[in-house]
Residue frames relative to the residue before (quaternion, step in Angstrom):
aa qw qx qy qz dx dy dz
M 1.0000 0.0000 0.0000 0.0000 0.00 0.00 0.00
S 0.0676 -0.7972 0.5997 0.0154 3.54 -0.92 0.87
L 0.4560 -0.6908 0.4941 0.2660 3.54 -0.85 0.99
P 0.3763 -0.7194 0.5233 0.2588 3.60 -0.70 0.96
L 0.2473 -0.7713 0.5710 0.1339 3.55 -0.92 0.88
S 0.2781 -0.7485 0.5789 0.1652 3.55 -0.69 1.06
P 0.6804 -0.4898 0.3306 0.4334 3.61 -1.17 0.31
T 0.6521 0.5096 -0.3334 0.4516 3.61 1.09 -0.53
H 0.7250 0.4121 -0.2373 0.4981 3.59 1.24 -0.23
L 0.3180 0.7583 -0.5212 0.2284 3.60 1.10 0.40
W 0.5810 -0.6398 0.3912 0.3163 3.54 -0.92 0.98
Y 0.7861 0.3559 -0.1733 0.4747 3.56 0.93 -0.86
S 0.4611 0.6934 -0.4499 0.3228 3.60 1.19 0.21
P 0.5841 -0.5824 0.4273 0.3702 3.60 -1.11 0.59
K 0.6137 0.5561 -0.3498 0.4379 3.60 1.06 -0.70
F 0.6380 0.5189 -0.3232 0.4683 3.58 1.00 -0.83
F 0.7025 0.4646 -0.2756 0.4633 3.59 0.84 -0.95
A 0.6165 0.5516 -0.3476 0.4414 3.58 1.10 -0.58
D 0.8011 -0.0537 0.0719 0.5918 3.59 1.05 -0.78
P 0.0313 -0.8493 0.5269 -0.0003 3.62 0.24 1.21
Y 0.5079 0.7166 -0.3968 0.2667 3.59 1.19 -0.45
P 0.6562 0.4892 -0.3490 0.4565 3.67 0.85 -0.71
Y 0.6327 0.5242 -0.3369 0.4598 3.58 1.02 -0.72
F 0.6853 0.4739 -0.2971 0.4664 3.60 0.85 -0.91
E 0.5892 0.5504 -0.3676 0.4634 3.61 1.11 -0.56
E 0.6610 0.4943 -0.2924 0.4829 3.58 0.96 -0.91
L 0.6578 0.5091 -0.3017 0.4659 3.57 0.94 -0.91
R 0.6296 0.5465 -0.3271 0.4450 3.60 0.98 -0.85
K 0.6799 0.4822 -0.2849 0.4734 3.60 1.03 -0.81
L 0.7706 0.4079 -0.1966 0.4484 3.58 0.82 -1.02
E 0.8046 -0.0530 0.0992 0.5830 3.57 0.94 -0.86
P 0.1671 -0.8568 0.4789 0.0926 3.59 0.34 1.24
V 0.7236 0.2208 -0.1817 0.6282 3.59 1.22 -0.43
H 0.0201 0.8503 -0.5115 0.1221 3.53 -0.20 1.37
W 0.3017 -0.7154 0.5985 0.1972 3.58 -0.98 0.89
S 0.1441 -0.7944 0.5880 0.0504 3.58 -0.77 1.05
E 0.3624 -0.7293 0.5439 0.2026 3.56 -0.62 1.14
P 0.6681 0.5059 -0.3380 0.4283 3.66 0.78 -0.87
L 0.7245 0.4087 -0.2366 0.5020 3.59 1.05 -0.75
G 0.3344 -0.7607 0.4909 0.2616 3.57 1.21 -0.44
G 0.7480 0.3232 -0.2149 0.5383 3.57 1.06 0.68
W 0.6398 -0.5285 0.4092 0.3794 3.49 -1.38 0.03
V 0.1765 -0.7225 0.6580 0.1177 3.53 -1.20 0.69
I 0.0646 -0.7900 0.6096 -0.0111 3.57 -0.58 1.19
T 0.2437 -0.8631 0.4364 0.0727 3.52 -0.40 1.29
S 0.7786 0.2422 -0.1923 0.5461 3.60 1.17 0.11
Y 0.6167 -0.5685 0.4178 0.3492 3.51 -1.15 0.67
E 0.6349 0.5614 -0.3209 0.4228 3.56 1.00 -0.90
N 0.6838 0.4812 -0.2902 0.4654 3.61 1.04 -0.65
V 0.6267 0.5340 -0.3339 0.4590 3.57 1.26 -0.25
V 0.7776 0.3451 -0.1785 0.4944 3.56 0.87 -0.96
């Protein structure tokens, strides 16, 4: 399963870099361990999922 990214949530957009926290909150709820094609890697959104 991959979280669909809307244009307002693109990884490289100025809006994302200005305030990434709402996006990561949404990602944490929907898919806490997420494969990102644009980044070419996993995005893990909580400490608990790492350790």
